[in-house]
Backbone as CSV, one residue per row, in Angstrom:
resi,resn,N_x,N_y,N_z,CA_x,CA_y,CA_z,C_x,C_y,C_z
1,MET,4.036,-28.097,1.892,5.179,-28.119,1.006,6.370,-27.548,1.754
2,ASP,7.465,-28.260,1.725,8.677,-27.822,2.416,9.395,-26.767,1.601
3,PRO,10.049,-25.821,2.289,10.869,-24.841,1.571,12.014,-25.546,0.860
4,PRO,12.582,-24.952,-0.174,13.641,-25.593,-0.941,14.888,-25.907,-0.125
5,SER,15.145,-25.184,0.960,16.359,-25.421,1.735,16.276,-26.695,2.554
6,ARG,15.100,-27.202,2.782,14.937,-28.425,3.572,14.849,-29.626,2.655
7,LYS,15.465,-30.666,3.078,15.395,-31.904,2.333,14.557,-32.875,3.125
8,ALA,13.952,-33.793,2.434,13.123,-34.786,3.104,13.978,-35.583,4.064
9,GLY,13.484,-35.752,5.244,14.196,-36.537,6.241,15.055,-35.704,7.169
10,GLN,15.277,-34.442,6.895,16.085,-33.594,7.779,15.183,-32.951,8.824
11,ASP,15.728,-32.792,10.009,14.989,-32.093,11.053,15.012,-30.597,10.769
12,PRO,13.919,-29.903,11.111,13.925,-28.459,10.893,14.993,-27.784,11.754
13,ASP,15.524,-26.716,11.232,16.569,-25.972,11.928,15.966,-24.661,12.433
14,PRO,15.459,-24.624,13.692,14.826,-23.391,14.170,15.793,-22.225,14.266
15,ASP,17.050,-22.485,14.567,18.024,-21.389,14.644,18.265,-20.783,13.271
16,GLY,18.344,-21.617,12.274,18.543,-21.128,10.904,17.331,-20.347,10.424
17,ASP,16.137,-20.841,10.772,14.916,-20.121,10.405,14.871,-18.760,11.078
18,ARG,15.221,-18.734,12.348,15.222,-17.479,13.094,16.223,-16.503,12.493
19,ARG,17.390,-17.000,12.112,18.428,-16.147,11.518,17.937,-15.581,10.173
20,ARG,17.295,-16.423,9.351,16.778,-15.933,8.068,15.674,-14.891,8.279
21,ILE,14.834,-15.098,9.264,13.777,-14.120,9.557,14.387,-12.800,10.014
22,ASP,15.409,-12.872,10.869,16.082,-11.650,11.333,16.748,-10.919,10.173
23,GLU,17.370,-11.667,9.256,18.004,-11.046,8.098,16.962,-10.376,7.201
24,LEU,15.846,-11.061,7.001,14.779,-10.492,6.188,14.211,-9.227,6.844
25,ASP,14.052,-9.263,8.161,13.565,-8.099,8.894,14.530,-6.922,8.752
26,ALA,15.812,-7.195,8.850,16.817,-6.139,8.703,16.784,-5.557,7.294
27,ARG,16.619,-6.412,6.282,16.551,-5.908,4.907,15.294,-5.074,4.684
28,LEU,14.180,-5.484,5.293,12.952,-4.702,5.178,13.095,-3.330,5.825
29,LYS,13.694,-3.293,7.011,13.904,-2.006,7.688,14.804,-1.094,6.872
30,ALA,15.845,-1.667,6.264,16.750,-0.865,5.443,16.033,-0.352,4.195
31,ALA,15.173,-1.178,3.613,14.462,-0.769,2.405,13.437,0.325,2.702
32,ARG,12.814,0.243,3.849,11.823,1.258,4.205,12.468,2.595,4.511
33,GLY,13.659,2.580,5.013,14.350,3.813,5.354,13.843,4.374,6.668
34,ALA,14.260,5.569,6.938,13.846,6.222,8.183,12.412,6.709,8.034
35,VAL,11.615,6.452,9.029,10.234,6.908,9.034,10.217,8.360,9.485
36,GLU,9.573,9.195,8.671,9.514,10.612,9.018,8.457,10.838,10.086
37,LYS,8.828,11.624,11.059,7.872,11.979,12.100,7.003,13.116,11.591
38,PRO,5.739,13.171,12.042,4.878,14.268,11.591,5.444,15.618,12.026
39,ASN,5.278,16.599,11.170,5.794,17.926,11.497,4.850,18.644,12.452
40,GLN,5.245,19.802,12.881,4.475,20.556,13.859,3.144,21.046,13.290
41,GLY,3.032,21.140,11.970,1.812,21.628,11.351,0.649,20.656,11.472
42,SER,0.926,19.394,11.814,-0.153,18.409,11.868,-1.127,18.710,13.001
43,GLY,-0.672,19.326,14.090,-1.574,19.708,15.168,-2.571,20.755,14.705
44,MET,-2.130,21.620,13.839,-3.009,22.646,13.304,-4.053,22.029,12.394
45,SER,-3.679,21.042,11.588,-4.656,20.425,10.698,-5.691,19.644,11.508
46,GLN,-5.287,19.062,12.625,-6.251,18.380,13.477,-7.227,19.397,14.068
47,ARG,-6.735,20.532,14.432,-7.601,21.587,14.959,-8.557,22.076,13.871
48,GLN,-8.062,22.188,12.647,-8.912,22.631,11.547,-10.031,21.631,11.277
49,SER,-9.720,20.349,11.303,-10.766,19.353,11.071,-11.764,19.347,12.222
50,SER,-11.295,19.610,13.433,-12.197,19.696,14.575,-13.180,20.850,14.405
51,VAL,-12.677,21.993,13.957,-13.542,23.155,13.737,-14.518,22.871,12.591
52,ALA,-14.055,22.202,11.550,-14.933,21.882,10.422,-16.074,20.966,10.858
53,TYR,-15.777,19.962,11.678,-16.829,19.078,12.177,-17.803,19.842,13.077
54,ARG,-17.278,20.749,13.850,-18.148,21.532,14.736,-19.091,22.399,13.923
55,VAL,-18.583,23.011,12.859,-19.420,23.835,11.986,-20.501,22.967,11.344
56,LEU,-20.120,21.789,10.885,-21.080,20.880,10.270,-22.173,20.479,11.255
57,VAL,-21.780,20.136,12.468,-22.757,19.740,13.482,-23.661,20.911,13.846
58,ASP,-23.119,22.107,13.948,-23.942,23.283,14.253,-24.998,23.516,13.176
59,MET,-24.598,23.394,11.931,-25.537,23.616,10.834,-26.630,22.552,10.823
60,ILE,-26.258,21.299,10.948,-27.249,20.219,10.923,-28.163,20.294,12.138
61,ALA,-27.596,20.569,13.303,-28.421,20.659,14.516,-29.419,21.806,14.417
62,GLY,-28.997,22.943,13.879,-29.916,24.068,13.714,-31.084,23.707,12.803
63,LEU,-30.780,23.028,11.690,-31.844,22.620,10.777,-32.788,21.614,11.424
64,LEU,-32.225,20.633,12.119,-33.066,19.604,12.731,-33.933,20.158,13.855
65,VAL,-33.353,20.963,14.720,-34.120,21.527,15.837,-35.208,22.463,15.304
66,GLY,-34.852,23.310,14.359,-35.845,24.213,13.779,-36.948,23.454,13.059
67,GLY,-36.582,22.445,12.295,-37.577,21.648,11.585,-38.494,20.904,12.533
68,PHE,-37.928,20.301,13.570,-38.741,19.573,14.543,-39.681,20.519,15.281
69,LEU,-39.159,21.656,15.706,-39.988,22.624,16.417,-41.105,23.155,15.514
70,GLY,-40.789,23.433,14.256,-41.804,23.900,13.316,-42.867,22.850,13.053
71,TYR,-42.451,21.604,12.904,-43.407,20.512,12.702,-44.334,20.373,13.910
72,TRP,-43.738,20.446,15.096,-44.519,20.316,16.332,-45.520,21.464,16.452
73,LEU,-45.075,22.697,16.167,-45.978,23.851,16.240,-47.092,23.749,15.192
74,ASP,-46.765,23.262,13.992,-47.794,23.077,12.968,-48.841,22.068,13.414
75,ARG,-48.409,21.012,14.018,-49.367,19.990,14.489,-50.230,20.547,15.625
76,TRP,-49.641,21.356,16.477,-50.352,21.889,17.633,-51.359,22.960,17.211
77,TRP,-50.916,23.894,16.338,-51.765,25.007,15.934,-52.560,24.728,14.655
78,GLY,-52.187,23.711,13.913,-52.866,23.415,12.660,-52.561,24.406,11.557
79,SER,-51.395,24.973,11.567,-51.011,26.004,10.593,-50.050,25.452,9.542
80,GLN,-50.282,24.255,9.097,-49.324,23.586,8.207,-49.165,24.327,6.906
81,PRO,-48.072,24.425,6.315,-46.675,24.158,6.663,-45.922,25.405,7.054
82,TYR,-46.629,26.442,7.456,-45.999,27.748,7.667,-44.968,27.740,8.801
83,MET,-45.305,27.174,9.924,-44.362,27.165,11.041,-43.156,26.273,10.741
84,LEU,-43.383,25.177,10.005,-42.270,24.306,9.628,-41.249,25.072,8.794
85,VAL,-41.746,25.801,7.818,-40.847,26.577,6.954,-40.166,27.684,7.751
86,LEU,-40.944,28.423,8.532,-40.389,29.527,9.311,-39.340,29.043,10.306
87,MET,-39.657,28.001,11.055,-38.722,27.515,12.071,-37.490,26.847,11.453
88,THR,-37.658,26.218,10.291,-36.495,25.650,9.604,-35.550,26.762,9.157
89,VAL,-36.103,27.843,8.645,-35.275,28.988,8.246,-34.593,29.603,9.468
90,LEU,-35.338,29.739,10.568,-34.734,30.281,11.800,-33.663,29.323,12.351
91,GLY,-33.915,28.021,12.266,-32.914,27.045,12.708,-31.652,27.126,11.866
92,PHE,-31.822,27.300,10.550,-30.669,27.460,9.671,-29.895,28.727,10.027
93,ALA,-30.622,29.807,10.293,-29.963,31.064,10.672,-29.214,30.905,11.999
94,GLY,-29.814,30.202,12.950,-29.132,29.969,14.228,-27.889,29.105,14.056
95,GLY,-27.984,28.074,13.227,-26.821,27.229,12.959,-25.718,28.005,12.255
96,LEU,-26.126,28.860,11.325,-25.157,29.697,10.618,-24.472,30.659,11.582
97,ASN,-25.234,31.217,12.514,-24.670,32.132,13.506,-23.651,31.398,14.391
98,ASN,-24.007,30.213,14.864,-23.072,29.437,15.687,-21.816,29.060,14.906
99,ALA,-21.999,28.682,13.654,-20.850,28.324,12.822,-19.937,29.539,12.617
100,TRP,-20.528,30.693,12.361,-19.743,31.919,12.161,-18.943,32.277,13.408
101,ARG,-19.569,32.152,14.581,-18.853,32.440,15.830,-17.707,31.455,16.042
102,THR,-17.916,30.181,15.699,-16.860,29.175,15.838,-15.696,29.492,14.913
103,ILE,-16.003,29.867,13.687,-14.948,30.187,12.717,-14.183,31.433,13.159
104,LYS,-14.880,32.444,13.660,-14.197,33.653,14.140,-13.286,33.338,15.323
105,ALA,-13.756,32.491,16.252,-12.922,32.124,17.405,-11.693,31.357,16.950
106,TYR,-11.854,30.474,15.973,-10.706,29.724,15.450,-9.708,30.666,14.778
107,ALA,-10.214,31.603,13.988,-9.326,32.551,13.304,-8.567,33.406,14.317
108,ARG,-9.252,33.813,15.380,-8.599,34.623,16.408,-7.502,33.813,17.108
109,ASP,-7.797,32.555,17.442,-6.804,31.697,18.086,-5.618,31.429,17.148
110,ALA,-5.883,31.226,15.877,-4.804,30.966,14.920,-3.923,32.209,14.757
111,GLU,-4.545,33.380,14.769,-3.780,34.623,14.629,-2.884,34.830,15.868
112,GLN,-3.411,34.560,17.048,-2.613,34.698,18.260,-1.486,33.676,18.297
113,GLY,-1.736,32.487,17.761,-0.701,31.450,17.716,0.439,31.827,16.784
114,GLU,0.130,32.525,15.689,1.158,32.955,14.740,2.001,34.077,15.324
115,GLN,1.401,34.924,16.152,2.124,36.051,16.716,3.110,35.627,17.789
116,LYS,2.889,34.484,18.385,3.798,34.028,19.466,5.090,33.516,18.929
C-alpha cells in the first residue's frame, strides 16, 4: 500500500522521503529531551550488587561443599546421616564466616571512601 503522499504513476521521491525521516528524527529527539547521564552514585550501587552476589555465592558454596563432604563421609564410614548434617552445618558456618568478612571489608572500604 502506497503512502497517501504518493499517487499512482509517480516515481518515488527518495530525497523527500529522506527529508521526512530527518524531520521525524529531529522531532523524536526533541520530544525525548536531554538524556540524563548516570550520577556518581551508580558506581557504588554496582559495587553493592557485586558484594551481594559474592555473599550469596559464599553461602551457597559453603552449603554445597559441606553437604557433599558430609554425604561422602557418610558413604565411606556408614554413619548416615550424622556426618551429612554435621558437615552441612559446618559448611553453613564457613559460608556465613566468609560472607561476614566480605561485608566487613565492604563497609571498611565504603567508610574510607566517604572520608576522602
